C-alpha positions as semicolon CSV with decimal commas, in nm:
position;residue;x (nm);y (nm);z (nm)
1;M;6,552;1,885;-4,022
2;A;6,334;2,047;-4,293
3;D;6,020;1,872;-4,171
4;M;6,090;1,951;-3,805
5;F;6,006;2,322;-3,835
6;K;5,669;2,440;-3,969
7;R;5,779;2,790;-4,070
8;I;5,978;3,092;-3,958
9;D;5,763;3,253;-3,690
10;H;5,976;3,560;-3,622
11;I;6,321;3,717;-3,622
12;G;6,438;3,842;-3,281
13;V;6,629;4,172;-3,278
14;V;6,783;4,305;-2,956
15;V;6,766;4,685;-2,950
16;D;6,912;4,957;-2,731
17;D;6,591;5,165;-2,731
18;I;6,261;4,987;-2,800
19;T;6,069;5,315;-2,828
20;E;6,290;5,434;-3,114
21;A;6,287;5,093;-3,281
22;R;5,906;5,075;-3,257
23;A;5,876;5,422;-3,413
24;L;6,095;5,306;-3,704
25;L;5,893;4,991;-3,771
26;E;5,566;5,186;-3,750
27;S;5,700;5,448;-3,994
28;L;5,771;5,158;-4,231
29;G;5,404;5,059;-4,211
30;M;5,441;4,757;-3,981
31;R;5,151;4,683;-3,747
32;L;5,202;4,613;-3,376
33;E;5,073;4,272;-3,266
34;R;5,158;4,293;-2,896
35;A;5,400;4,458;-2,657
36;E;5,480;4,368;-2,298
37;E;5,741;4,370;-2,028
38;V;5,870;4,026;-1,924
39;P;6,040;4,080;-1,586
40;A;6,135;3,712;-1,551
41;R;6,352;3,747;-1,864
42;N;6,465;4,108;-1,795
43;V;6,324;4,240;-2,123
44;K;6,060;4,454;-2,287
45;I;5,932;4,303;-2,613
46;A;5,718;4,412;-2,906
47;F;5,603;4,198;-3,198
48;Y;5,530;4,354;-3,538
49;H;5,370;4,188;-3,839
50;C;5,596;4,175;-4,143
51;G;5,427;3,991;-4,430
52;D;5,337;3,647;-4,299
53;G;5,614;3,659;-4,037
54;R;5,695;3,888;-3,749
55;I;5,981;4,092;-3,610
56;E;6,035;4,078;-3,236
57;L;6,204;4,381;-3,079
58;I;6,376;4,302;-2,749
59;E;6,511;4,565;-2,510
60;P;6,706;4,429;-2,213
61;T;6,598;4,603;-1,890
62;T;6,903;4,545;-1,669
63;P;7,266;4,646;-1,730
64;E;7,374;4,280;-1,710
65;A;7,113;4,163;-1,962
66;R;7,196;4,458;-2,190
67;Q;7,568;4,373;-2,189
68;R;7,508;4,000;-2,243
69;R;7,249;4,034;-2,521
70;L;7,346;4,357;-2,698
71;G;7,715;4,405;-2,623
72;E;7,905;4,730;-2,599
73;G;7,810;5,022;-2,824
74;N;7,555;4,837;-3,041
75;Q;7,221;4,994;-3,133
76;A;7,077;4,660;-3,241
77;R;7,172;4,307;-3,339
78;L;6,995;4,003;-3,478
79;E;6,975;3,752;-3,198
80;H;6,761;3,454;-3,294
81;I;6,530;3,294;-3,547
82;G;6,196;3,188;-3,403
83;V;6,061;2,875;-3,571
84;E;5,711;2,744;-3,521
85;V;5,677;2,382;-3,408
86;D;5,377;2,163;-3,333
87;D;5,501;2,041;-2,994
88;V;5,787;2,226;-2,825
89;S;5,861;1,947;-2,574
90;Q;5,887;1,688;-2,851
91;M;6,108;1,922;-3,057
92;M;6,333;1,984;-2,757
93;R;6,397;1,610;-2,734
94;A;6,454;1,587;-3,111
95;V;6,717;1,863;-3,125
96;Q;6,888;1,729;-2,813
97;G;6,913;1,398;-2,998
98;L;7,117;1,584;-3,261
99;G;7,359;1,706;-2,994
100;I;7,207;2,055;-2,967
101;Q;7,178;2,190;-2,613
102;L;6,896;2,412;-2,488
103;T;6,902;2,708;-2,250
104;T;6,636;2,552;-2,024
105;G;6,523;2,203;-1,937
106;E;6,153;2,280;-1,976
107;P;5,945;2,494;-2,215
108;V;5,906;2,856;-2,105
109;P;5,571;3,036;-2,135
110;V;5,596;3,386;-2,283
111;G;5,266;3,550;-2,370
112;P;5,040;3,288;-2,528
113;N;5,326;3,066;-2,648
114;L;5,555;2,794;-2,511
115;N;5,920;2,844;-2,605
116;A;6,266;2,693;-2,586
117;W;6,598;2,832;-2,709
118;T;6,901;2,652;-2,845
119;E;7,250;2,727;-2,714
120;P;7,416;2,894;-3,017
121;G;7,749;2,726;-2,948
122;T;7,586;2,387;-3,005
123;S;7,381;2,489;-3,312
124;K;7,659;2,627;-3,534
125;G;7,634;2,977;-3,388
126;I;7,263;3,017;-3,472
127;Q;7,018;3,053;-3,187
128;F;6,678;2,905;-3,266
129;Q;6,371;2,979;-3,059
130;L;6,126;2,690;-3,077
131;V;5,774;2,835;-3,062
132;Q;5,455;2,643;-2,994
133;R;5,196;2,910;-3,067
134;D;4,892;2,966;-2,846
135;A;4,987;2,681;-2,614
136;V;4,947;2,866;-2,283
137;Q;4,600;2,847;-2,133
138;R;4,464;3,188;-2,039
139;D;4,248;3,249;-1,731
140;A;3,882;3,272;-1,822
141;V;3,847;3,569;-1,585
142;Q;4,050;3,870;-1,692
């Protein structure tokens, strides 16, 4: 599988309080790339540059999402490893051929990227986020 992934794109960290987590990363000298709320996924996210990779902070915005993704009493937890791929649809088929299941049947646009996530129970407990960077066409009129 070494040739399937281009590089580690980011590490996803679910946090209890994104404002506090952002303040910590900024005090460590990390630079914000983008931050947004994603209502369809019940999260607020913020990406910070860290060397040639990134750290994604994820704050669940509903009690159900918070319980499912963060658990009880946790301030933060590593959730997934985002790996860059050339073609997310093609990679979805490739990992499914290895017996790995995905959380969705189609790629999901988030920001400028197309994404898919593996079901951790079918990928040895590790959740991978397949990321095809800058794949979503933006409207010419903003």
